[in-house]
C-alpha positions as CSV (number, residue, x, y, z in Angstrom):
1,X,123.4,53.4,-33.2
2,X,125.3,50.6,-31.5
3,X,123.6,47.8,-29.6
4,X,125.5,46.9,-26.3
5,X,125.9,43.3,-25.2
6,X,123.8,44.0,-22.1
7,X,122.5,47.0,-20.2
8,X,123.0,47.3,-16.4
9,X,121.3,50.5,-15.4
10,X,123.9,53.3,-16.1
11,X,126.4,50.7,-17.4
12,X,126.7,48.8,-20.7
13,X,128.9,45.7,-21.1
14,X,130.9,45.3,-24.3
15,X,134.0,43.1,-24.9
16,X,135.3,40.4,-22.6
17,X,138.7,41.4,-21.2
18,X,139.6,38.3,-19.0
19,X,138.0,35.3,-17.4
20,X,138.9,33.6,-14.1
21,X,137.8,30.9,-11.8
22,X,135.2,33.2,-10.1
23,X,134.3,35.8,-12.6
24,X,134.6,37.3,-16.0
25,X,135.7,40.9,-16.6
26,X,134.2,43.0,-19.4
27,X,135.0,46.4,-20.9
28,X,132.1,48.6,-19.8
29,X,130.9,52.1,-20.3
30,X,129.2,54.4,-17.7
31,X,126.7,56.9,-19.2
32,X,124.7,59.3,-17.1
33,X,121.6,61.3,-17.9
34,X,123.7,64.5,-17.9
35,X,125.9,63.2,-20.7
36,X,128.8,62.1,-18.6
37,X,130.5,58.9,-19.8
38,X,133.5,56.9,-18.6
39,X,135.1,53.6,-19.6
40,X,135.2,51.0,-16.7
41,X,135.9,47.4,-16.1
42,X,132.9,45.3,-15.0
43,X,133.4,42.0,-13.1
44,X,130.6,39.5,-13.3
45,X,130.3,36.4,-11.1
46,X,130.0,33.3,-13.2
47,X,126.3,32.2,-13.4
48,X,126.9,28.7,-12.0
49,X,128.7,30.3,-9.0
50,X,125.9,32.9,-8.5
51,X,123.8,30.0,-7.2
52,X,126.3,29.2,-4.4
53,X,125.7,31.4,-1.3
54,X,129.4,31.0,-0.3
55,X,130.7,32.4,-3.6
56,X,128.1,35.2,-3.6
57,X,129.2,36.2,-0.1
58,X,132.8,36.1,-1.1
59,X,132.0,38.3,-4.1
60,X,130.2,40.8,-1.9
61,X,133.2,40.7,0.5
62,X,135.5,41.7,-2.2
63,X,133.4,44.8,-2.9
64,X,132.9,45.7,0.7
65,X,136.6,45.4,1.6
66,X,138.1,46.8,-1.6
67,X,136.0,50.0,-1.3
68,X,137.8,50.7,2.0
69,X,141.2,50.6,0.4
70,X,141.9,54.0,-1.1
71,X,145.4,54.2,-2.6
72,X,147.0,55.0,-5.9
73,X,148.6,51.5,-6.0
74,X,145.2,49.7,-5.7
75,X,142.7,49.4,-8.5
76,X,139.6,51.2,-7.1
77,X,136.2,49.7,-6.8
78,X,133.5,52.1,-8.0
79,X,130.1,50.4,-7.7
80,X,128.2,47.2,-7.2
81,X,125.2,46.5,-9.5
82,X,122.6,43.8,-9.1
83,X,120.7,42.7,-12.3
84,X,118.5,39.7,-12.8
85,X,119.7,38.0,-9.6
86,X,123.4,38.5,-10.6
87,X,126.1,40.7,-9.1
88,X,128.5,42.9,-11.0
89,X,131.5,44.7,-9.6
90,X,132.4,48.0,-11.3
91,X,136.2,48.7,-11.2
92,X,138.3,51.5,-12.7
93,X,139.6,50.5,-16.1
94,X,143.5,50.4,-16.1
95,X,145.2,50.9,-19.4
96,X,148.1,48.6,-19.0
97,X,149.3,45.0,-18.8
98,X,149.6,42.4,-16.0
99,X,153.1,41.9,-14.7
100,X,152.9,38.3,-15.8
101,X,152.4,39.4,-19.5
102,X,155.3,41.9,-19.2
103,X,157.7,39.3,-17.8
104,X,156.7,36.8,-20.6
105,X,157.1,39.5,-23.3
106,X,160.6,40.3,-22.0
107,X,161.5,36.6,-21.9
108,X,160.4,36.1,-25.5
109,X,162.5,39.1,-26.5
110,X,165.5,37.4,-25.0
111,X,166.0,39.6,-22.0
112,X,164.8,40.0,-18.4
113,X,163.0,42.9,-16.9
114,X,165.5,45.7,-16.1
115,X,166.3,45.4,-12.4
116,X,165.5,49.0,-11.6
117,X,162.1,48.7,-13.4
118,X,161.2,45.4,-11.7
119,X,162.1,46.8,-8.3
120,X,160.0,49.9,-8.9
121,X,156.9,47.8,-9.9
122,X,157.2,45.7,-6.7
123,X,157.7,48.8,-4.6
124,X,154.4,50.2,-6.0
125,X,152.7,46.8,-5.2
126,X,154.0,46.8,-1.7
127,X,152.6,50.3,-1.0
128,X,149.2,49.1,-2.2
129,X,149.4,46.0,0.0
130,X,150.4,48.2,3.0
131,X,147.3,50.4,2.4
132,X,145.1,47.3,2.4
133,X,146.8,45.9,5.5
134,X,146.2,49.2,7.3
135,X,142.6,49.8,6.1
136,X,139.9,50.5,8.7
137,X,136.1,50.3,8.7
138,X,133.7,53.3,9.2
139,X,134.2,53.1,13.0
140,X,137.9,53.2,12.7
141,X,138.4,49.5,13.6
142,X,141.2,47.6,11.7
143,X,139.9,45.4,8.9
144,X,143.0,43.2,9.1
145,X,142.8,42.6,5.3
146,X,145.3,40.1,3.8
147,X,145.2,39.8,0.0
148,X,146.6,36.2,0.2
149,X,146.8,35.9,-3.6
150,X,149.7,38.2,-4.5
151,X,151.0,37.1,-7.8
152,X,152.2,38.5,-11.2
153,X,148.7,38.1,-12.6
154,X,147.3,40.4,-9.8
155,X,149.7,43.3,-10.4
156,X,148.6,45.6,-13.2
157,X,151.2,47.9,-14.6
158,X,149.7,50.9,-16.3
159,X,151.0,52.9,-19.3
160,X,151.3,55.7,-16.8
161,X,154.2,53.8,-15.2
162,X,152.2,53.0,-12.0
163,X,151.7,49.4,-10.7
164,X,148.4,48.6,-9.0
165,X,147.3,45.6,-7.0
166,X,143.9,44.1,-8.0
167,X,141.6,41.2,-7.2
168,X,140.9,41.0,-3.5
169,X,138.4,38.2,-4.3
170,X,140.1,35.8,-1.9
171,X,141.2,38.3,0.7
172,X,140.7,37.4,4.3
173,X,139.5,40.0,6.9
174,X,138.4,39.8,10.5
175,X,134.9,41.1,9.6
176,X,134.3,39.2,6.3
177,X,130.7,38.0,5.9
178,X,131.6,34.4,4.8
179,X,134.1,32.1,6.4
180,X,136.5,29.8,4.6
181,X,135.4,26.2,4.7
182,X,137.7,24.3,7.0
183,X,140.7,22.7,5.2
184,X,140.6,25.0,2.2
185,X,143.3,27.3,1.0
186,X,142.7,30.1,-1.5
187,X,145.4,31.3,-3.7
188,X,148.2,29.9,-5.8
189,X,150.4,27.4,-4.1
190,X,153.6,28.7,-5.8
191,X,153.2,32.0,-3.9
192,X,152.2,30.6,-0.5
193,X,154.5,30.6,2.5
194,X,154.8,27.5,4.7
195,X,152.4,28.9,7.4
196,X,149.7,29.5,4.8
197,X,149.9,25.8,3.8
198,X,149.2,25.1,7.4
199,X,146.2,27.5,7.6
200,X,147.9,30.6,9.2
201,X,147.4,33.9,7.3
202,X,148.8,37.2,8.3
203,X,150.1,40.3,6.5
204,X,153.5,38.6,6.4
205,X,151.8,36.1,4.0
206,X,151.6,38.9,1.5
207,X,155.1,39.9,2.2
208,X,156.4,36.4,1.4
209,X,154.3,36.3,-1.8
210,X,155.7,39.7,-2.9
211,X,159.2,38.3,-2.3
212,X,158.4,35.4,-4.7
213,X,157.1,37.8,-7.3
214,X,160.2,40.0,-7.0
215,X,162.4,36.9,-7.4
216,X,160.6,35.9,-10.5
217,X,160.5,39.4,-12.0
218,X,164.3,39.8,-11.5
219,X,165.1,36.4,-13.0
220,X,162.4,35.8,-15.6
221,X,161.9,32.3,-14.2
222,X,159.5,30.5,-11.9
223,X,160.8,30.0,-8.3
224,X,158.7,26.9,-7.5
225,X,157.8,24.7,-10.6
226,X,156.1,21.4,-11.2
227,X,152.9,20.0,-9.9
228,X,151.3,21.2,-6.7
229,X,152.8,18.5,-4.5
230,X,156.2,19.2,-5.9
231,X,155.8,22.9,-5.2
232,X,154.7,22.2,-1.6
233,X,157.8,20.1,-1.1
234,X,160.0,22.8,-2.5
235,X,158.4,25.5,-0.3
236,X,159.0,23.4,2.8
237,X,162.5,22.1,2.1
238,X,164.3,23.7,-0.9
239,X,167.2,26.1,-0.4
240,X,166.3,29.3,-2.3
241,X,169.0,30.7,-4.5
242,X,169.5,34.5,-4.6
243,X,168.2,36.2,-7.8
244,X,171.8,37.1,-8.7
245,X,172.5,33.4,-9.3
246,X,170.3,33.8,-12.5
247,X,170.8,37.5,-13.2
248,X,174.2,39.0,-12.6
249,X,172.7,42.5,-12.7
250,X,171.0,42.0,-9.4
251,X,173.1,43.7,-6.6
252,X,173.9,41.8,-3.4
253,X,171.9,44.3,-1.4
254,X,168.7,43.4,-3.3
255,X,169.5,39.7,-2.9
256,X,169.4,40.2,0.8
257,X,166.0,41.9,0.6
258,X,164.5,39.1,-1.5
259,X,165.9,36.3,0.8
260,X,164.6,38.1,3.9
261,X,161.1,38.3,2.5
262,X,161.3,34.6,1.6
263,X,162.3,33.4,5.0
264,X,160.4,30.4,6.2
265,X,160.5,31.8,9.7
266,X,157.8,34.5,9.9
267,X,159.8,36.3,12.6
268,X,162.7,36.8,10.2
269,X,160.6,38.6,7.5
270,X,159.8,42.3,7.3
271,X,157.2,43.4,9.7
272,X,155.2,45.5,7.1
273,X,155.0,45.7,3.3
274,X,156.0,49.4,3.7
275,X,159.3,48.3,5.5
276,X,160.1,46.0,2.6
277,X,159.4,48.7,0.0
278,X,161.8,51.1,1.8
279,X,164.5,48.3,2.0
280,X,164.3,47.9,-1.8
281,X,164.7,51.6,-2.3
282,X,167.8,51.6,0.0
283,X,169.3,48.6,-1.9
284,X,169.3,50.3,-5.2
285,X,168.0,53.3,-7.1
286,X,164.6,52.2,-8.5
287,X,163.3,53.4,-11.8
288,X,161.1,56.5,-11.8
289,X,157.5,56.5,-13.1
290,X,158.6,57.8,-16.5
291,X,161.2,55.0,-16.9
292,X,158.6,52.4,-16.1
293,X,156.1,54.0,-18.5
294,X,158.7,53.9,-21.4
295,X,159.6,50.3,-20.7
296,X,155.9,49.2,-20.6
297,X,155.2,51.0,-23.9
298,X,158.2,49.5,-25.6
299,X,157.8,46.0,-24.2
300,X,154.0,45.6,-24.9
301,X,153.3,47.9,-27.7
302,X,151.4,45.5,-29.9
303,X,149.1,44.3,-27.2
304,X,148.5,47.8,-25.9
305,X,147.7,49.0,-29.4
306,X,145.0,46.3,-29.9
307,X,143.5,47.2,-26.5
308,X,143.5,50.9,-27.4
309,X,141.7,50.2,-30.7
310,X,138.9,48.2,-28.9
311,X,138.5,50.9,-26.3
312,X,138.4,53.6,-28.9
313,X,135.6,51.7,-30.8
314,X,133.6,51.4,-27.6
315,X,134.1,55.1,-26.6
316,X,133.3,56.4,-30.1
317,X,130.2,54.2,-30.4
318,X,131.5,52.5,-33.6
319,X,131.1,48.9,-32.3
320,X,129.1,46.9,-34.9
321,X,125.4,47.1,-34.5
322,X,125.1,43.5,-33.5
323,X,128.4,42.4,-31.8
324,X,126.8,39.7,-29.7
325,X,127.3,36.7,-32.0
326,X,131.0,37.8,-32.6
327,X,131.8,38.1,-28.9
328,X,129.9,34.9,-27.9
329,X,131.6,32.8,-30.6
330,X,135.0,33.2,-29.0
331,X,136.3,32.8,-25.4
332,X,137.4,36.4,-25.4
333,X,137.7,39.3,-27.8
334,X,141.2,38.8,-29.3
335,X,142.7,42.0,-28.0
336,X,145.9,40.4,-26.7
337,X,146.9,38.8,-30.0
338,X,145.6,35.3,-29.0
339,X,143.6,33.0,-31.2
340,X,139.9,32.3,-30.5
341,X,138.2,29.0,-30.8
342,X,134.4,28.4,-30.7
343,X,135.1,25.1,-28.9
344,X,136.3,27.0,-25.8
345,X,133.8,29.8,-25.9
346,X,132.1,31.1,-22.8
347,X,128.8,32.4,-24.0
348,X,127.1,35.1,-22.0
349,X,123.7,34.7,-23.7
350,X,122.4,33.2,-20.4
351,X,122.1,36.7,-19.0
352,X,121.2,38.6,-22.1
353,X,117.5,39.5,-22.7
354,X,117.1,39.2,-26.5
355,X,115.0,41.8,-28.3
356,X,111.6,40.8,-29.5
357,X,111.7,39.1,-32.9
358,X,110.2,41.0,-35.8
359,X,107.2,39.5,-37.4
360,X,108.0,37.1,-40.4
361,X,104.7,37.8,-42.2
362,X,106.0,40.8,-44.2
363,X,109.1,38.8,-45.2
364,X,107.0,35.8,-46.4
365,X,104.7,38.1,-48.5
366,X,107.7,39.9,-50.0
367,X,109.4,36.6,-50.9
368,X,106.2,35.3,-52.5
369,X,105.8,38.5,-54.5
370,X,109.3,38.3,-55.8
371,X,108.9,34.6,-56.7
372,X,105.6,35.3,-58.6
373,X,107.2,38.1,-60.5
374,X,110.1,35.9,-61.5
375,X,107.8,33.1,-62.8
376,X,105.7,35.6,-64.7
377,X,108.8,37.1,-66.3
378,X,110.1,33.6,-67.2
379,X,106.9,32.7,-69.2
380,X,106.5,36.2,-70.6
381,X,110.0,36.8,-71.9
382,X,111.4,33.2,-72.0
383,X,114.3,33.9,-69.5
384,X,114.8,33.3,-65.8
385,X,114.8,36.3,-63.6
386,X,117.6,36.4,-60.9
387,X,116.4,35.9,-57.4
388,X,118.5,37.1,-54.5
389,X,118.9,35.0,-51.3
390,X,119.6,36.3,-47.8
391,X,122.7,35.1,-46.0
392,X,122.0,32.6,-43.3
393,X,122.8,33.7,-39.7
394,X,125.2,31.4,-37.9
395,X,123.8,30.1,-34.7
396,X,125.6,30.8,-31.4
397,X,127.9,28.0,-30.3
398,X,126.8,26.6,-27.0
399,X,129.3,26.6,-24.1
400,X,131.5,23.5,-23.8
401,X,131.4,21.2,-20.8
402,X,134.6,21.6,-18.8
403,X,135.8,18.4,-17.0
404,X,136.8,18.8,-13.4
405,X,140.5,18.8,-12.5
406,X,142.0,15.4,-11.5
407,X,143.1,15.2,-7.9
408,X,146.8,14.7,-7.3
409,X,147.6,11.6,-5.2
410,X,150.4,12.1,-2.7
411,X,151.3,11.9,1.0
412,X,149.8,15.4,1.3
413,X,146.3,15.6,0.0
414,X,146.3,18.5,-2.5
415,X,143.6,19.2,-5.1
416,X,143.6,22.1,-7.4
417,X,142.7,23.3,-10.9
418,X,145.7,22.3,-13.0
419,X,146.1,25.4,-15.0
420,X,148.6,27.9,-16.2
421,X,150.0,29.9,-13.3
422,X,148.4,33.0,-14.9
423,X,145.0,31.6,-14.2
424,X,143.2,33.1,-11.2
425,X,143.3,31.8,-7.7
426,X,142.0,28.3,-7.4
427,X,140.4,27.0,-4.3
428,X,142.9,24.4,-3.1
429,X,142.4,21.8,-0.4
430,X,145.5,21.0,1.5
431,X,145.4,18.7,4.5
432,X,148.8,18.6,6.3
433,X,149.7,15.0,7.3
434,X,153.4,14.4,6.9
435,X,156.0,16.6,5.1
436,X,156.1,15.6,1.4
437,X,159.1,13.5,0.7
438,X,160.4,11.4,-2.1
439,X,158.2,13.3,-4.6
440,X,158.9,12.5,-8.2
441,X,159.4,15.8,-10.0
442,X,157.6,16.4,-13.2
443,X,160.0,16.5,-16.2
444,X,160.9,20.1,-17.1
445,X,160.6,21.7,-20.5
446,X,163.4,21.4,-22.9
447,X,164.0,25.1,-22.1
448,X,165.5,25.3,-18.6
449,X,164.4,28.9,-18.4
450,X,160.8,28.3,-19.5
451,X,158.4,30.7,-17.8
452,X,155.4,30.2,-20.0
453,X,153.3,29.5,-16.9
454,X,153.6,33.2,-16.2
455,X,151.4,34.0,-19.2
456,X,148.3,36.1,-19.0
457,X,145.8,33.6,-20.2
458,X,142.1,34.0,-20.4
459,X,141.2,32.7,-17.0
């Protein structure tokens, strides 16, 4: 019989899938008294954030808002569980890969995402965003939800060929319980339109971000690179080249769609995400669901197979009887082909209730008896009897201390977690003073097409 990492009522937590700035996502299993079972994803707020009322309110907002968005292109929220003063969000488990991982895999293989496939993925995401923008509460009042963190990391492409938007953790709505601290921006700067940098957020914020994601998917490159202050300067001033300048397969009609979505003038952008989706479908014939499915399976076969093996173990109950030490000794279960290091582990023993220790008295008596028998045999027969020793159990490595990010000094005050772009949304403080000018650009990689910042890291 297997021993789960932790029990949460009807749910059990198993392997870690991903970790971000706010929470860690685990592979979970729902089991009912009637014998029904289902594999799910369980999102757990980091313990140190669970003590912050603002973060707890934000976490509850995510659940309360996300449950109102019912659409095939949005990852569904199934349940909220409270256990030992901690909160867990239960989500549908999607068998697939983030768009960021798929773009990186294509780049490593020496090609870009097929134009028709990339366009189909963004069309799906836009339909999901439109459903969120149009969501209403129980009384029929508009919730005015804005995702405001649309990025390749928050678009999951399933092996069924369907793309889904996830992570409404920094979504803003008219009725949210907690309010954003004045002067803070939430999201990734590289996907923010100019008005969001100045504190204005509307549904057109998500349309702009979807335009950035589409540009990067078609070209396999980052649109805005460098440190945060460099990105801000580019967003405000840089002339954006059409995707066809980097990928000749992109038709002029799709160039026009991308550039309209990326207009600095909000009035020039599409009015709704649905309107942008229809414009893409008019510009070219997007791939059908089967085509997207085949491309995902071919482009991420190794990663998907490792995930499938882990899920199969959980569902069959063949996980080792004591997987806790193995899982806690690495930052995440290596299901994406990445290496693990105890020095970067994020132990979850802080919320695990260990089982009572067995009494050591019988063990001491048994060892003493074996020793006595060995001594007797030695003197009786003149030879030493072999004595077996038990293997020592390695202690669990404590979590490392993570140093805070270093603020970036510039004419515009910007502080953020300096991470890979695939990391989750950071809370960024941006105080507009003067338009950033004369910014020294961080030297680029030796590879001018480098997009390693689109990786799907363990957040």
